[in-house]
C-alpha positions as CSV (number, residue, x, y, z in Angstrom):
1,M,24.4,-11.9,-40.4
2,S,21.9,-10.5,-42.6
3,A,20.3,-13.5,-44.3
4,P,21.7,-14.6,-48.4
5,D,20.5,-13.1,-50.9
6,A,17.1,-14.9,-52.4
7,G,18.3,-13.3,-56.1
8,P,16.0,-12.0,-58.5
9,D,12.0,-12.9,-59.2
10,L,11.4,-15.1,-62.3
11,P,11.8,-15.4,-65.0
12,A,15.3,-13.3,-65.1
13,T,17.2,-12.6,-68.4
14,F,20.9,-12.0,-67.9
15,R,22.4,-10.3,-71.1
16,P,25.6,-7.9,-71.9
17,T,23.3,-5.2,-73.0
18,R,26.0,-2.3,-73.5
19,T,28.2,-5.0,-75.9
20,R,24.8,-5.9,-77.4
21,I,23.9,-2.4,-78.0
22,V,27.5,-1.1,-79.3
23,L,28.0,-4.5,-81.9
24,L,24.2,-3.9,-83.5
25,T,25.1,-0.3,-83.8
26,V,28.4,-0.8,-85.3
27,G,26.4,-3.6,-87.4
28,V,23.5,-1.2,-88.5
29,A,26.7,1.5,-89.2
30,I,28.5,-0.5,-91.6
31,L,25.6,-1.9,-93.7
32,L,24.2,1.5,-94.4
33,T,27.4,3.0,-95.0
34,L,28.4,-0.1,-97.5
35,T,24.6,0.4,-98.9
36,V,25.5,4.2,-99.7
37,I,29.0,3.7,-101.0
38,A,27.3,1.3,-103.4
39,L,24.8,3.7,-104.5
40,L,27.3,6.4,-104.9
41,L,29.8,4.8,-107.0
42,E,29.6,5.4,-110.6
43,N,31.0,3.2,-113.7
44,V,30.0,0.2,-111.2
45,G,28.2,-2.6,-112.5
46,V,24.8,-4.1,-110.6
47,G,26.8,-7.1,-109.5
48,E,29.7,-4.9,-107.6
49,R,26.6,-2.9,-106.1
50,A,25.4,-6.1,-104.9
51,A,28.6,-7.3,-103.4
52,F,28.9,-4.2,-101.3
53,V,25.6,-4.3,-99.9
54,L,26.1,-8.2,-99.4
55,T,29.5,-7.3,-97.1
56,G,27.3,-5.2,-95.2
57,V,24.8,-7.6,-94.2
58,L,27.6,-10.5,-93.4
59,F,28.9,-7.9,-91.3
60,L,25.7,-7.5,-89.6
61,G,24.7,-10.9,-89.2
62,V,28.1,-11.9,-87.6
63,L,27.5,-8.7,-85.1
64,V,24.4,-10.1,-84.2
65,L,25.6,-13.7,-83.7
66,L,28.3,-11.9,-81.6
67,S,25.1,-10.4,-79.7
68,R,23.0,-13.4,-79.6
69,P,24.4,-14.8,-76.1
70,K,21.9,-14.1,-72.6
71,V,21.3,-16.7,-70.0
72,V,17.5,-17.2,-69.1
73,A,16.6,-18.7,-65.3
74,D,13.0,-19.5,-64.5
75,T,11.3,-22.1,-62.1
76,G,12.2,-24.9,-64.6
77,G,16.0,-24.5,-64.7
78,V,18.6,-22.4,-66.4
79,T,18.6,-22.2,-70.7
80,V,22.4,-20.8,-71.8
81,V,22.0,-19.1,-75.5
82,N,25.8,-18.8,-76.3
83,L,26.8,-17.9,-79.6
84,T,25.7,-20.8,-82.1
85,T,24.1,-23.3,-79.0
86,K,21.4,-23.3,-77.0
87,R,21.5,-25.7,-73.9
88,H,18.6,-26.1,-71.0
89,L,20.0,-26.9,-67.4
90,E,17.9,-27.9,-64.3
91,W,18.5,-26.2,-61.6
92,A,19.8,-29.7,-59.6
93,E,22.4,-29.8,-62.9
94,I,24.1,-26.7,-61.7
95,V,26.7,-26.8,-58.9
96,R,28.5,-23.7,-59.0
97,V,28.6,-20.3,-60.7
98,N,32.1,-18.8,-61.1
99,L,33.3,-15.5,-62.5
100,R,36.7,-14.9,-61.2
101,P,38.9,-12.2,-62.2
102,G,40.1,-12.2,-65.7
103,D,37.3,-14.7,-67.1
104,P,35.8,-13.5,-70.0
105,W,32.1,-14.8,-68.8
106,V,30.7,-16.7,-66.5
107,L,31.5,-21.0,-66.0
108,L,29.0,-23.0,-64.7
109,D,30.1,-26.2,-62.8
110,L,27.7,-28.6,-63.7
111,S,27.1,-31.9,-61.7
112,D,28.2,-34.3,-64.4
113,G,31.9,-33.1,-64.1
114,T,32.1,-30.4,-66.9
115,S,31.8,-26.8,-66.9
116,L,29.4,-24.6,-69.3
117,P,30.4,-21.1,-70.4
118,A,27.6,-18.6,-70.0
119,M,28.4,-16.0,-72.0
120,G,25.5,-13.8,-71.3
121,I,27.3,-12.8,-67.9
122,Q,30.4,-11.4,-69.8
123,P,32.4,-8.3,-67.9
124,G,33.7,-6.9,-70.9
125,I,32.4,-3.3,-70.9
126,A,30.7,-3.6,-67.8
127,K,32.3,-5.1,-65.3
128,E,30.0,-4.0,-62.2
129,R,26.7,-5.2,-64.0
130,A,28.6,-8.5,-64.6
131,I,29.6,-9.2,-61.2
132,R,25.8,-8.1,-59.9
133,D,24.5,-10.4,-62.3
134,A,26.8,-13.5,-61.6
135,R,26.0,-12.9,-58.0
136,A,22.3,-13.2,-58.7
137,L,22.4,-16.6,-60.5
138,R,24.8,-17.7,-57.7
139,A,21.5,-16.9,-55.4
140,L,19.1,-18.3,-57.6
141,V,21.3,-21.8,-57.9
142,D,21.3,-21.7,-53.7
143,R,17.4,-21.1,-53.9
144,Y,16.6,-23.8,-56.4
145,G,19.1,-26.2,-56.8
146,T,20.3,-28.8,-54.5
147,G,23.2,-27.0,-52.6
148,P,24.5,-24.0,-51.7
149,A,27.1,-22.4,-55.0
150,T,30.1,-21.1,-53.3
151,D,32.7,-18.6,-55.1
């Protein structure tokens, strides 16, 4: 039997890179398209042109927010950045790392009996990478936490 995987070197950042690229590319494309439309429209006032551009900025802002999630592991613990929240966990607080079939993202079972979604590891359009990242985070929890984390 081989030794368990020790996980990646620290610090390690896990984020859905492909999803992030798609979201940011679409956001910039929408902003550029609406800006060009605003500039090309004739017989339209400054207010209407500004509304087109503002709509593009709002779309981009929402897509930037959706691309924000990540999980950062360092020697002091794990920082989970979700859409609107950021939480730092000590290694001992994480009991288990879960990514079951059909889950939209990793769930961290915590020592206080609650679960915390870690949206930075999500199967979406890169399932194999999400599984690899979940295993790597699980290995880090095994190494730095108080006990082994199971499936």
